[in-house]
N, C-alpha and C positions, 0 to 999 in steps of 0.2 A: 072508684075515682069520682063518680058523680054524686056520692052521698054528701049532703050538707055537712059542713065541718064547723062545730062550735066548741071543739076541744082545745087542747094546748096549742098555742102558737108561739114559737120561739122568737126572741128578738133578733134583729139583723146581725148583732154582734156574735150570736151563737154560731153562725155559719160564716160570716164574712171574715176575710183575712185581716190580720192586725198589722199595721205598718209600724216598724220600729226605727226607721231612720229619718232624720230630719233632712232638710234640703241640702245641708252641707255634707251629708253622708255619714254623720256621726249618730250613734244611738240616741234616741230621745229619752226623756226622763222615765218614761214607762218601761224602758228596756234596760236601764242601767243595772238593775238587780237581776237580770236574766242569767241564770247560772249556766246556760249553754253557750253564751256568746264568747267569742275569743277574748282571753284575758280576764274572764270573770272568775271570782272566787266562789266555788261551790260550797254547799252547806257543811261538807266535811272538812273544809279548809283548803282543799286542793285548788290550785289556780290553773285554769285552762291555758294551754299555749295560745299564741296569737296565730291560730291556724288560718289558712287562706283557701282551703278546699274542704276536704272531709276531716273528721276527727272522731276517733273511737276511744271510749273509756268504759271501764267496768262500772255498772250502775251503783250509785252511792246508797241506794235503798233497794237491794236485790230481793226478789221473791224466792230465789234459789241460791244455795250456797254449796260449794264443792265438798265441804266437810260436814254437812247436815247429818245428825245421828238418825239411825233407823229406830222406829218405835218398837217397843217390846210386844211380843205376841199377846194379843188380848185373851187368848184361850177360848174365843167364841167365834163361830162361823158367821155370826151376825155383825161382828165388828172387826172388819178386815182393814189393815193399813199396811202400807209399804213406805219405806224411805224414798225420798226424791232428792238426789244430788244434782247440782248443776251450777251454772253461772249466768249472769245477765249483763248484757252490754248495751251501750247507747251509741248510735252512729249519727253524728251531726252531718247533714248533707252539704251545708254551705255556711260560711261565716255570717251571712246576713239573715236576720230574722224576718225580713219582709218578702222573702221569695219562697216558692214552693217548687216541687219537681216540675210542675207544669210550666213554670216560668224560668227554669234553669236552661242553660244551653245544652246541646247534645254532648259536648265535651265534659261539662260538669256532671251530667247524668251518668256518663260513662265512668266517671270517677267513683260514683256511688256503686254502680254495678261491680266494678273492680274490687271495692271493699267488701261487698257482699260475698264475692267468690273467695277472697282471702280469708274472711271469717269462717266460711263454710269449710275450707281446707284445714284451717287451724283447729277449730273447735270440733270438727268432725272426726279428728284423730282420736279424741278422748270421749266424746259424748255420742249417744245413740241417736238423738234428735236435735237438730239445730233449726229453731224456728225464727225466721226473719219476718217481722211484721211492722206495719206503720198504722198508727191511729192518727187520723188527720182531722183536726177541728175540735172545738169545745164540745160539740154535740156528741162526739164519739169518746169523750172522757179524756181527751188529750190535755195534759196538765201544763204544757208549755208550747206556745205557737211557733217556736223556733223549728225550722225544717229538720226533722230527725226521724229515725226509726229505732226499734229495739231488736235485740237478738237474745233469745233465751235458749240455752243449750241444756238438755236434760239427759239423765242416765236411763231414761225409758222412752218408749214411743207413746205420746199422749193419745187421748181418746179419739179425736177427729182423724189424725193421720193413721191411727190404728185401724179405723173402719176402712179407710182408703187402701191400706195395705192388704186387708183381707179381701175386699171386693175385687181389686185389680189382680190379685194372685189367683183367685178362683176363676176369673174370666180367662186369664192367660193359660191356666192349666187346661181349660176346656177348648180354647180356640188357638192357642199358641201365638197370640198376638196381643199387644197392649190394648187394654180396654179403651183408654182415652184417645189412642190413635185411630182406632176403628170409629169411635164416636166423632172425632174431628173429621174424618173422611166423609162420613154421612152428612155432617153439618155443612161442609164445603160444597157438597152436591146440591143440598137443598137451598142454601144461601138465605134462609129465612131469618136466622138469628145471628148472622155475621155483622159485626160492627166495623171492624177494621181488618185489613189484611195486607201484608207485604210478602216479599219473597220467602221469608223464613218464619214468620210469626202470624198468629191469628188472634183477634179479640172477638169474643162472641158472648151473647147472653145465654147461659146454659138452659137447656130444655127444662131442667128442674129448679130454675132460679126462684127464690122466695123473696129476697130483698128487692125493692124497686131499683131498677137499673143495675142490678148485680151483673158482673162480668167475669169471664175467665180469660186469662192470657196464656197462650200455649204455643210452644214451638212446633213446626211442621215435621221436623225430624225427630226420631226416637232419641230423647235425651232424658237421662235419669236424674241428674243433679245439676245445679247451677254451674258447678266447676267443670262440667262436661261441655259447656257451650264453647263453640269456636269463637275466634275474634270477630268474624263476620256476623255471627249470630248475636254476639253481645252488642255490636253496633246497631244491628237491626232492631234489637230489643229496645234500645234507647229511643229510637225513632217512633216505634209503635206505642211505647209506654207514654211518651210525651204527648202523642196524638190523642190517646185515650183520655188523659188527664185534662187536656185542653177542651175536649168535647164535654167532659163532666163540668168544667167551669162555665161553659156556655149554656148548659142545660137550664139553670135557673139564675144565670148571671151572678154567680157567687163563687168564691173559692171553695170548691166542693169538698164536703167532709166524707170520710170513708174509713173503714178498716180493711187493710189488705195484708196478704202474706203469701209466702212461697211454700209449696209442698213438693217434695221430691223424695227419692229413695232415702231411707234411713241411713245413718252413718255409723261410726263406732264399729262394733262387731259385725254389722251388716256389710261393711266394706269388703269383707272376705266371703260373702255369700252371693247367691244368684238373686239379683233384684231387677231383672229385665222386664218384669211385669209393670214396673213403675214408669210413669211419664211425668216429667217436670211440668208444673203449671203454677200460675199465681191466680188468686181470687180477690175480687174487690167487692166489698159489701157496703154500699152507700145507704144511709138512713132516710134521705130526703125523698118525699113521695109526691106532693102536690106543688110545692114551691120551696123557696129558700127558707121558709119559716115553718113549714108543716112536715113533720116526719112520720114515718111508719112506726107503729107501736106493736111489738109482739106480746100481746096480752090476752086475757080471757080465753076464748076458745083456742087461740093459737098456742098458748102455753099448756092448756089442759088437754087438748085433743090433737090438734094438728094445724100447722101454718096454712094460711090462705093467701092467694095472690090478689093484689089490688089491680094489677094490669098483667097482660100476658107477656111472656118472653119475647114474642114476635113484635108486640107493640113497643116494648122497651127498646128492642134492637133497632127498629125503624126510626124511633125518635133520636136515638144516639147517632145512628148512621147518617142522618140528615143534618147533623150539627157540624160546624167547622172544626177541623182538627189542627188548625194553625192560628 
């Protein structure tokens, strides 16, 4: 963190939020062609409804298709391929392009959580993995500043959750307890990396965190999937999630960029199997390191050998803990 920096510095617009509404509450000229706003005509000709809360639609440019053909056998062990079927959806959080989850009301955030659960239930009946994720900000490759997330449902368990499936299962078979609940118990005793806590949820900087100000959001109760949350847990989730995002925005006085997503027990055929080794959690990976304009780069040694930390998880947690959450 103390190393002199003469490398890339982003412009303020790379991280700062973009306003889309004029004083009269109407979209300004820069947002009239926003395909995610209510009433807009998307590139495929579909016109969005004049939605007033959340809005879900199938991505016009999906990376996954339900009827994608499987490749032919290459006949070589060195060239292995499998087909991947699925679907991609977009969830607009709010009709206004000038808000973020951090600035939405708890009731509006609850609407988003409800949609997440509805999508998990619907897509989970057919697909093995349902990945909810949000890329926030230009710097994270977000192509549209309108508040939204994506949901990709696949016929297979992808690489990262597959690793978590294996490690949690091995630990549970050895200890007869979920790995992440044991980990959370120890973190709550130490209090060194806790950022936020309420009756039902905890936000912490993981012991293994690599990204600056990386956090994990985890329920205190054993919960395997989003749809297993009680109404009270959903409401408490809205409170602590908003608190975390407000802290992030205060860190460098900018609408904070990040990639986040939920990991829970697989769905599809896994719904009929024992998945009690799983513990639901969300992860936030923010790129900003020193300021609103200087990010962390995973390059050189970190790509070729192993990631290195620019600050300790304890330092990151203390910094976030001391920031306002309202």
